[in-house]
C-alpha positions as CSV (number, residue, x, y, z in Angstrom):
1,M,40.4,46.8,3.0
2,A,41.9,48.4,-0.1
3,K,45.0,47.0,-1.7
4,T,48.2,48.9,-1.2
5,F,51.8,48.9,-2.5
6,H,55.0,50.3,-1.3
7,L,55.8,53.7,-2.8
8,T,59.1,55.7,-2.5
9,V,59.3,59.2,-4.0
10,A,62.7,60.9,-3.6
11,R,65.0,63.4,-5.0
12,V,68.7,63.9,-4.2
13,G,69.0,64.6,-0.5
14,E,65.3,64.4,0.2
15,N,62.8,61.6,0.8
16,I,59.4,62.9,-0.1
17,F,57.3,59.8,0.5
18,D,58.1,56.3,1.7
19,G,55.2,54.1,2.7
20,Q,52.1,52.2,1.7
21,A,50.0,53.9,-0.9
22,L,46.6,53.2,-2.6
23,S,47.6,55.0,-5.8
24,V,50.0,57.4,-7.4
25,V,49.3,59.5,-10.5
26,L,52.4,60.4,-12.5
27,P,53.1,62.7,-15.5
28,G,54.7,60.2,-17.9
29,A,56.6,61.3,-21.0
30,E,53.8,59.9,-23.1
31,G,50.9,60.9,-20.9
32,I,49.5,60.8,-17.3
33,F,49.2,57.4,-15.8
34,T,48.1,55.8,-12.5
35,V,49.8,53.1,-10.5
36,L,47.8,50.8,-8.3
37,A,48.6,47.7,-6.2
38,G,49.6,44.7,-8.4
39,H,50.5,46.9,-11.4
40,E,52.5,45.3,-14.2
41,A,56.2,45.9,-14.1
42,F,57.6,48.8,-16.2
43,V,60.0,51.8,-16.3
44,S,58.9,55.1,-17.5
45,P,60.5,58.5,-18.0
46,L,58.6,61.4,-16.3
47,K,58.1,65.0,-17.5
48,E,57.3,68.1,-15.6
49,G,53.9,68.1,-13.9
50,I,52.0,67.1,-10.7
51,I,52.4,63.9,-8.8
52,K,49.4,62.9,-6.8
53,I,49.9,60.3,-4.0
54,Q,47.0,58.8,-2.2
55,A,48.4,57.2,1.0
56,E,47.1,54.2,2.8
57,D,45.1,56.4,5.2
58,G,43.4,58.2,2.3
59,T,45.3,61.5,2.5
60,V,46.4,63.0,-0.8
61,T,49.7,64.7,-1.3
62,E,50.7,66.6,-4.4
63,V,54.3,67.1,-5.4
64,T,55.3,69.4,-8.3
65,L,57.8,67.8,-10.6
66,E,59.9,70.6,-12.1
67,T,62.5,68.5,-13.9
68,P,62.3,65.2,-15.7
69,G,62.4,62.0,-13.5
70,V,61.9,58.3,-13.8
71,A,59.4,55.8,-12.3
72,E,60.0,52.0,-11.9
73,V,57.2,49.6,-10.9
74,S,57.8,46.0,-10.0
75,N,56.9,43.4,-7.4
76,N,54.1,45.5,-5.8
77,Q,56.3,48.5,-5.2
78,A,57.0,51.7,-7.1
79,T,60.1,54.0,-7.0
80,V,59.9,57.5,-8.3
81,L,63.2,59.4,-8.7
82,L,62.9,63.2,-9.2
């Protein structure tokens, strides 16, 4: 079984994703990056672009990020605020 991590993607008043994920691809301020289970802890600003979430069941969801946001990764979980 593939390793997963808890992912929360939210904007004010809206919870876009909250569950186990295999990966999330994010448009970081300094380039696109992928978060996987067990990723090293960090905080990164995000720029406009596409967020690609691969859920535990393998489904892929794309979310358009139209304004800057922030991502925090620690303790096998990631939080993305849009």
